[in-house]
C-alpha positions as CSV (number, residue, x, y, z in Angstrom):
1,M,9.7,111.5,279.5
2,G,13.1,111.8,277.7
3,K,11.9,114.9,275.8
4,E,10.8,116.6,279.0
5,N,14.2,115.9,280.7
6,A,16.0,117.3,277.6
7,K,13.9,120.4,277.6
8,R,14.4,120.9,281.4
9,E,18.2,120.6,280.9
10,R,18.2,123.1,278.1
11,G,16.2,125.5,280.2
12,I,18.7,125.1,283.1
13,L,21.6,125.6,280.7
14,L,20.1,128.7,279.3
15,I,19.6,130.1,282.8
16,L,23.2,129.3,283.7
17,I,24.4,130.9,280.4
18,N,22.3,134.1,281.1
19,I,23.7,134.2,284.7
20,L,27.2,133.8,283.4
21,V,26.7,136.6,280.8
22,M,25.3,138.9,283.5
23,V,28.3,138.2,285.7
24,I,30.7,138.9,282.9
25,V,28.9,142.1,281.9
26,A,28.9,143.3,285.6
27,I,32.6,142.6,285.9
28,L,33.3,144.5,282.6
29,L,31.2,147.5,283.8
30,I,33.0,147.6,287.1
31,L,36.4,147.5,285.4
32,V,35.4,150.2,282.9
33,T,34.0,152.4,285.8
34,F,37.2,152.0,287.8
35,R,39.3,152.8,284.8
36,W,37.2,155.9,284.1
37,M,37.4,157.1,287.7
38,R,41.2,156.6,287.7
39,T,41.5,158.7,284.6
40,Y,39.0,161.4,285.7
41,T,40.6,161.9,289.2
42,L,44.2,161.4,287.9
43,H,44.6,158.7,290.5
44,G,48.2,158.5,291.8
45,Q,49.2,161.6,289.8
46,Y,50.3,164.6,291.9
47,I,51.7,168.1,291.1
48,T,54.4,169.5,293.4
49,V,53.3,173.0,294.6
50,P,55.8,175.6,293.6
51,D,57.2,178.2,296.0
52,V,55.5,181.5,295.2
53,T,56.3,183.4,298.5
54,G,58.0,186.7,297.9
55,M,56.6,186.9,294.4
56,Y,54.2,189.6,293.3
57,E,50.6,188.4,293.1
58,A,50.6,188.3,289.2
59,E,53.9,186.4,289.2
60,A,52.6,183.9,291.6
61,A,49.4,183.4,289.6
62,N,51.4,182.7,286.5
63,A,53.7,180.2,288.2
64,L,50.7,178.3,289.6
65,A,48.9,178.4,286.3
66,V,52.0,176.9,284.6
67,S,51.9,174.1,287.1
68,G,48.2,173.4,286.5
69,L,47.1,175.0,289.7
70,K,44.6,177.8,290.6
71,Y,44.9,180.4,293.3
72,E,42.9,182.7,295.5
73,V,43.9,185.6,297.8
74,T,42.3,185.0,301.1
75,D,44.0,187.6,303.3
76,Y,45.9,190.8,303.2
77,R,48.5,191.6,305.9
78,F,51.3,194.1,306.5
79,E,54.8,192.8,306.4
80,K,57.5,195.5,306.8
81,S,60.3,193.4,305.4
82,M,58.4,192.6,302.1
83,V,57.3,194.7,299.1
84,E,53.7,195.7,298.7
85,G,51.8,193.1,296.8
86,G,54.2,190.3,297.6
87,V,53.0,186.9,298.7
88,I,53.7,186.4,302.4
89,E,52.2,182.9,302.9
90,Q,50.7,180.1,300.7
91,K,48.6,177.1,301.5
92,P,49.3,174.3,300.6
93,K,53.0,175.0,301.2
94,A,55.7,174.7,298.6
95,G,56.8,171.1,297.9
96,E,53.5,169.5,298.8
97,G,51.8,167.1,296.3
98,V,48.3,168.0,295.1
99,K,45.9,167.1,292.3
100,Q,45.8,169.1,289.1
101,G,43.5,172.1,289.3
102,R,43.9,172.4,293.1
103,K,43.5,175.9,294.5
104,V,46.4,177.5,296.4
105,Y,45.4,180.1,299.0
106,L,47.6,183.2,299.3
107,T,48.2,185.9,301.9
108,V,49.5,189.1,300.3
109,N,51.3,192.0,301.8
110,S,48.9,195.0,301.9
111,G,51.7,197.6,302.1
112,K,49.6,199.6,304.5
113,E,51.0,199.8,308.1
114,P,48.2,199.4,310.6
115,M,47.6,202.4,312.9
116,K,46.5,202.6,316.5
117,A,45.0,205.5,318.4
118,I,46.7,206.5,321.7
119,P,44.4,205.8,324.6
120,D,43.3,208.7,326.9
121,L,45.7,208.0,329.8
122,A,47.5,211.3,330.6
123,D,46.1,212.8,333.9
124,N,43.6,209.9,333.8
125,S,45.4,206.8,334.9
126,S,47.9,205.1,337.2
127,L,51.2,203.8,335.9
128,R,50.2,200.2,336.2
129,A,46.9,200.6,334.5
130,A,48.5,202.6,331.7
131,E,51.2,200.0,331.1
132,S,48.5,197.2,331.0
133,Q,46.3,199.1,328.6
134,L,49.2,200.1,326.2
135,L,50.6,196.6,326.1
136,A,47.2,195.1,325.5
137,A,46.8,197.5,322.5
138,G,50.0,196.1,321.0
139,F,52.3,199.0,321.8
140,K,55.9,198.6,323.2
141,L,57.1,200.5,326.2
142,S,60.5,202.1,326.9
143,E,61.7,202.8,330.4
144,T,59.3,205.0,332.3
145,E,60.3,208.7,332.8
146,Y,59.7,210.3,336.2
147,I,59.0,213.9,337.1
148,D,57.9,215.6,340.2
149,G,54.3,214.8,340.9
150,D,51.9,212.3,342.5
151,M,53.5,208.8,342.8
152,D,53.0,206.7,339.7
153,W,50.4,209.0,338.3
154,V,50.6,209.3,334.5
155,Y,51.2,212.8,333.3
156,E,52.2,212.3,329.6
157,I,52.6,209.7,326.9
158,K,55.6,210.3,324.5
159,Y,56.2,209.0,321.0
160,K,59.7,209.5,319.5
161,G,60.6,211.8,322.5
162,E,57.6,214.1,322.0
163,K,54.4,214.4,323.9
164,I,51.5,212.8,322.1
165,D,47.8,213.6,322.7
166,A,45.1,211.0,323.2
167,G,43.4,209.9,320.0
168,K,46.5,210.6,317.8
169,E,47.2,207.6,315.6
170,V,50.7,206.0,315.4
171,P,51.9,202.8,313.8
172,E,50.8,199.6,315.6
173,G,53.5,198.2,317.8
174,S,55.2,201.6,318.2
175,L,57.6,202.3,321.1
176,L,56.0,204.7,323.7
177,T,57.3,206.3,326.9
178,I,55.1,206.9,329.9
179,V,55.9,210.0,332.0
180,A,54.8,209.4,335.6
181,G,55.1,211.1,339.0
182,N,58.0,210.3,341.3
183,G,56.2,211.2,344.6
184,N,58.0,214.5,345.1
185,P,55.7,217.5,345.7
186,V,55.4,220.0,342.9
187,E,56.5,223.5,343.9
188,N,53.7,225.9,343.8
189,I,55.2,228.6,341.6
190,E,52.1,230.7,341.5
191,A,52.0,231.0,345.3
192,A,55.7,232.0,345.4
193,D,55.1,234.7,342.7
194,S,52.1,236.1,344.6
195,T,54.3,237.1,347.6
196,T,55.2,240.7,347.1
197,I,58.5,241.9,348.5
198,I,58.4,245.6,349.4
199,D,61.6,247.5,349.9
200,A,61.9,249.0,353.4
201,G,62.8,252.3,352.0
202,F,59.4,252.6,350.5
203,F,57.9,253.7,353.9
204,E,60.6,256.3,354.6
């Protein structure tokens, strides 16, 4: 009876020891895993994104590489006040903290001014409709010029003081002038020229 009790106690002790060893091993594995994850993800370690706006693309790429960052050009846009190939915008912005190897997305100046075609409005539109269409197309408008003709009927579109034909391309956002009628009748010059004035002495 005493031997059986001793054997049972030893069995229970072995089970408890095995359980304890398993718990210790599990705790060690968890600690090692967390330590590896912290090292792998550089937990708590951030890189301050440098300001690369205004730099040429190559210069920006070098500055980001030195900081341990990557880059990608995601868009090209025209910016009149900046040199061609210069970085207009960056995301994330300068000063933000990011992880090593993070990609910074750049918008670069294309250097090519976007062009827009002049709509077909002359002798084809009212003043109000022409204004609406030109503004919607991104053009700017100067004060309307008026000439004799049907009230508020569009007769010409001018660019830099010169008449411009429909379909001609000008820089987007250009300042245009609409030439419209003021409501005064147009003198029929042809009719006046067709009236023949005969000298009374002709019949003598």
